[in-house]
C-alpha positions in Angstrom: 11.5 -0.1 -0.2 7.8 1.0 0.3 6.2 -0.1 3.4 4.9 -3.6 3.5 1.3 -4.1 4.5 1.8 -7.6 5.9 3.9 -10.6 5.8 2.4 -14.2 5.7 -1.2 -15.0 5.0 -4.1 -12.7 4.4 -7.5 -14.3 4.1 -9.9 -13.2 1.3 -13.0 -13.6 3.5 -16.3 -15.0 2.3 -19.4 -12.7 3.0 -21.6 -15.1 5.1 -25.3 -15.1 4.4 -28.3 -16.5 6.2 -31.2 -16.6 4.0 -31.2 -13.5 1.9 -29.4 -11.3 4.4 -25.8 -10.8 5.4 -25.1 -12.8 8.6 -23.1 -10.2 10.6 -22.8 -12.3 13.7 -21.1 -15.0 11.6 -18.8 -12.3 10.0 -17.7 -11.1 13.4 -17.1 -14.7 14.6 -15.1 -15.5 11.4 -12.9 -12.3 11.9 -12.3 -13.4 15.6 -11.5 -16.9 14.7 -9.2 -15.9 11.8 -7.2 -13.6 14.0 -7.1 -16.3 16.8 -5.7 -18.6 14.2 -2.7 -16.4 13.2 -4.0 -14.9 10.0 -1.8 -11.9 9.3 -4.4 -9.7 7.4 -8.0 -9.8 6.5 -9.6 -8.9 3.1 -13.4 -8.2 2.9 -15.2 -7.6 -0.4 -12.4 -9.2 -2.4 -13.8 -11.3 -5.3 -14.2 -14.3 -2.9 -16.7 -12.1 -1.0 -18.8 -11.8 -4.1 -19.0 -8.0 -3.9 -20.6 -7.6 -7.3 -23.7 -9.4 -5.9 -24.0 -6.9 -3.0 -25.9 -3.6 -3.0 -24.1 -0.5 -2.1 -25.7 -0.4 1.2 -24.6 -4.0 2.0 -21.0 -3.2 0.9 -21.0 -0.2 3.3 -22.5 -2.4 6.2 -19.8 -5.2 5.6 -16.9 -2.7 5.8 -18.4 -1.0 8.9 -18.8 -4.3 10.6 -15.5 -5.7 9.7 -13.5 -2.6 10.6 -15.2 -2.4 14.1 -14.8 -6.1 14.9 -11.1 -6.1 13.8 -10.4 -3.1 15.9 -6.9 -2.6 14.3 -5.7 -6.2 15.4 -4.5 -7.0 11.8 -4.4 -5.0 8.6 -8.0 -4.6 7.2 -8.0 -4.6 3.3 -11.1 -3.8 1.4 -11.8 -4.7 -2.2 -13.0 -1.8 -4.3 -12.2 -3.1 -7.9 -14.7 -2.4 -10.7 -14.4 -2.3 -14.6 -15.9 1.4 -14.2 -13.1 3.6 -13.0 -15.5 6.1 -11.6 -17.1 3.4 -9.5 -13.8 2.0 -8.3 -12.9 5.5 -7.2 -16.1 5.9 -5.3 -15.6 2.6 -3.5 -12.0 3.4 -2.7 -12.9 6.7 -1.2 -15.7 5.2 0.9 -13.5 2.5 2.1 -10.8 4.8 3.2 -13.4 7.0 5.0 -14.7 3.8 6.8 -11.4 3.0 8.2 -9.7 0.5 5.8 -6.0 0.2 6.1 -5.4 -0.7 2.5 -7.3 -1.4 -0.7 -7.5 -4.3 -3.2 -8.1 -3.2 -6.7 -8.6 -5.9 -9.3 -8.0 -5.3 -13.1 -10.9 -3.8 -14.9 -12.6 -7.1 -16.0 -14.2 -7.7 -19.4 -13.2 -4.4 -20.8 -9.8 -5.8 -22.0 -8.2 -2.4 -21.7 -4.9 -1.3 -23.2 -1.6 -0.8 -21.4 -2.3 2.9 -21.3 -5.8 2.3 -20.0 -4.6 0.0 -17.2 -2.1 2.7 -16.1 -4.7 5.3 -16.2 -7.3 3.3 -14.3 -5.0 2.5 -11.4 -3.5 5.9 -11.4 -7.0 7.5 -11.1 -7.9 5.4 -8.2 -4.6 5.9 -6.4 -4.6 9.8 -6.9 -7.9 9.8 -4.8 -6.8 8.1 -1.7 -4.2 8.2 0.9 -3.9 4.6 1.9 -2.0 1.7 0.1 -3.4 -0.1 -2.8 -2.7 -3.7 -3.7 -3.2 -4.3 -7.5 -4.9 -7.6 -8.2 -4.0 -9.6 -11.3 -6.3 -12.6 -12.1 -6.3 -13.1 -15.9 -8.1 -16.4 -15.9 -11.2 -14.5 -14.6 -10.8 -10.9 -15.8 -9.6 -11.5 -19.4 -6.7 -9.1 -19.0 -3.1 -9.6 -17.7 -1.3 -7.1 -15.6 2.2 -7.5 -17.2 5.3 -7.0 -15.0 6.3 -4.0 -17.1 3.0 -2.2 -16.3 3.4 -3.2 -12.6 6.8 -1.7 -12.6 5.4 1.5 -14.2 2.6 1.6 -11.7 4.9 1.1 -8.8 6.3 4.5 -9.2 3.0 5.8 -7.6 3.4 6.0 -3.7 0.0 4.5 -3.1 0.4 1.5 -5.6 2.6 -0.4 -3.2 1.7 -4.1 -3.7 0.4 -6.6 -6.2 -1.6 -9.9 -5.7 -0.5 -12.1 -8.7 -2.9 -15.0 -9.5 -1.2 -15.7 -12.9 -0.1 -19.3 -12.1 3.0 -18.5 -13.9 6.3 -18.4 -11.9 8.1 -16.7 -14.8 5.6 -13.9 -14.7 6.2 -13.4 -11.0 9.9 -13.7 -11.5 9.9 -11.0 -14.1 7.7 -8.9 -11.9 10.2 -9.2 -9.0 13.2 -8.5 -11.3 11.6 -5.3 -12.7 10.2 -3.9 -9.5 13.0 -4.8 -7.1 12.2 -3.7 -3.6 9.7 -1.1 -4.8 6.7 -3.4 -4.4 5.4 -6.2 -2.2 4.4 -9.2 -4.1 1.6 -11.6 -2.8 0.7 -15.0 -4.2 -2.9 -15.1 -5.4 -3.1 -19.0 -5.9 -3.2 -21.3 -3.0 -1.5 -24.0 -5.1 1.7 -21.7 -5.8 2.4 -20.6 -2.3 5.7 -22.4 -1.9 6.9 -21.4 -5.3 6.1 -17.8 -4.7 7.7 -17.7 -1.4 10.9 -19.1 -2.9 10.7 -16.3 -5.5 10.6 -13.7 -2.7 6.9 -13.1 -2.2 5.8 -11.4 0.9 3.0 -13.9 1.5 -0.4 -15.0 0.1 -3.9 -13.6 -0.2 -5.6 -17.0 0.2 -9.1 -18.5 -0.2 -8.3 -21.9 1.5 -7.4 -20.0 4.7 -11.1 -19.4 5.2 -11.2 -22.9 6.5 -7.5 -23.8 7.3 -6.0 -20.3 8.4 -3.4 -21.6 10.7 -2.0 -24.0 8.1 -1.9 -21.4 5.3 -0.1 -18.9 7.7 2.4 -21.6 8.6 3.1 -22.5 4.9 3.5 -18.7 4.0 5.8 -18.1 6.9 8.0 -21.4 6.3 
């Protein structure tokens, strides 16, 4: 089995703003509080953090702040997804250089790529880094589904070691677990499906609700 990034609850952190500027004091306080509340991993610049509305300089500053404040206390995962493969690679290489422990890569939204295109997109990103990647499937928002057979194919790559599945279909996750076996870690991507996902053998959840109730989500994921 490929190494598991974390068990339990990972929080997809918001990016706090005050006025028109990132509130770095609030971000640092949020990171400290999350860890004090037993959150098992932190995700910055995931889609909950609205990275598409940040400048490249702001993205870099968020990663630097989060990595420094976390100080290796829990896994720090950075969202680097884009519908432009070259841009996703650039984000991934930068996040690795700045100290990320792992990366979160959403499917290339809007483009509605083919099966082959999905495989080539993820492989291209994975080939350029030396830290683990969590593939992120959220078809209700991206317009494309990362099917279980594609996940199984991608799981052959040593850097593509996990998937966040927000498909809201237990059959989808069941097929993914069946096809991938112990070759990949599965994380629930919907807060309303945590119990079902854990019953199917998921390793935990990457949660939005844990921004405000982190200890409760941690306990639910570990129950």
